[in-house]
N, C-alpha and C positions, 0 to 999 in steps of 0.2 A: 214520544215516538209515534207520531201520527195522531190524528184526531178522528173520532167517530163522527160521521156525518149522519144527520137525520134522513129518514126515507123521504123520497119526493113523490109527488103525484103528478102524472101527466094526463090531462084530459084530452081525449082525441075526438075529433069530429070528422065525418066523411070517411073516405077510404085511405087513411094515413097509415103508413107502415113505419115503425120505429125499431131500429136495431141498436141495442145497447150491449156492447161486448166488454166484459170485464177481463182485462189481460192479466191482472194481478190483484190479489185480494189481501187486505190486512184487516184484522179485527181490532187494531190498535194495541194488541197485546203481543203481536208477532215481533220477535227479535229480528233486526236487520243484520245482515252479515257485516262485519267490520272490515273496512278496506283502507289500507294505508298504515302509517305509523307516525310516531313523533320523531322529528329530526332535531337532534340537539338536546339541550337541557330545558326542561319545563318544570318550574317550581310551582307548587300549590301553596297559595297564601291562606287558603281556607275561606270561610264565610266572613264577609264584611258587610256592614250596614251603616246607614246614616239616619239622621232624624226623619221620621215619617216614611222610611223605606224598608222594604223587606230585605232580609239578609240574602246575599248572593255570593257565589263562589268567585274567586279571583285567581287567575293563573298568570305567571310571568315567564315568557320565553326569553332566555338569555342568549345573546348573539355570540358566535364564535369569536375567539380572540384573534386579532390580526397580527401580522409581522410587519414592522415592529409593533409591540403592544400599544394599543390605543384605548382611551376611555370611551365609554358609551357616548355617542354624539347626538342621538335622537331617541325619542320615545314615540311609539305607535300604540295608541290605545284603541281597542276594538270592542264594540258591543256584541251581544250574543256570544260571549266568550266560549261557551260550551261547544260551539261549532268551528272555532277558528283553527285549532291545532291538533286536538286529540280525537281520533275517530271513535274511541270508546265513549266519549261524552257527546259526540255530534248527534243531532236529531235523527239522522238516517244512516249512521254507521260510516259516513264519509265526511271528513273534515274539509275545510276550505283550503288547506295546504299552504297557509301563510308562513308556517315555519320553514317549509322547503324553499319557498320563494325568497324569504329574507336571508336564509342561510346562503343561498347562491349569490344573491346581490351583495351581501357583506363580503363573502370570500372573494368575489370578483372585483371588489373595490367600487362597485357602482353606487352604493349608498354607504353612509357612515355606519358604524356599529349601532344598530337600532334595537333597543329593548322593546319587546312586544308585551303589552299589558292587556289581558283579555278579561272581560267582566261578564259573567253569565247573566242572562235575563231571569226574571221571576214571573210568577203568575200575573203580576201587574205590568207586564211588558208594555201594553198599549198606553197606560198612563205614564210609566217611566220614560218612554221614548217619544211621547207626544207633546204637543204644546200645552202649556198649562202649569199650574202650581207644582204638581208632582214631577213633571219633566224638569222644571227648574230646580227642585230639591235634588233630583238625581245628578244634574250637571254640577250644582254647587258642591255636593258630596265628592264627586270625582275630583274637582279642582281644589277644594279646601282640605280634604282628608286623604283620599286614596293616592293621588299623585305625589303629595309631599311624603307620604309613607314609602312609596316606591322609590322616589329619588333618594331618600335617606338610606334605605335598605340596600340599594344597588349602586350607591355612590354616583349618582347622575347629577351633573352640574345644573344649577338653576337656569343657566343660560342655554341648556340643550332644548331645542324646540320640541313641541309635542304636536303630533298629528292625530286626529281622531277620525275613526272610520267605522262604518257598519253597513249592513244590507237592509233594504226596505226601511222600516221605521228606525232601525239603528243608524241608517244613513241620514234620516231626517233629524234625529236628535244631535247628530254630529255637527250640524250647522249652527247650533245654539251657542 
């Protein structure tokens, strides 16, 4: 919930005026108000890990059933999972609202029933999501362990496509 930043030094020369107005202050211990809710069903799979990786929480948002009933047709896997659906776990008390978007798109028939798999980051986020051996271990774990577990648990056909997405470095590792 926010990072403490070190103090900065500004060396002035001449007759320079600097105005620095702090509109809101957080000591990194301040609780942010929670805004929003979880739409639909969110399952907690608990902490999962792979070789050379720290354990991380995994959540699965289950899409609404359609009429007539249809199987899950796609998987959307998102990094920084703590921010994706639940405002209580989101960094600043406001989630990305992907559950509301997918719920609307599935109910309107715009997209097939899409299972949303969200994977929380760890303290090693930069290495997990960056290029290099640890990023490759993270991707290998997603493909070889997590996705097969999710497909089996939620009866998702092996032919159902998987889309991977994230923000910032989560977007970067999505291209691997």
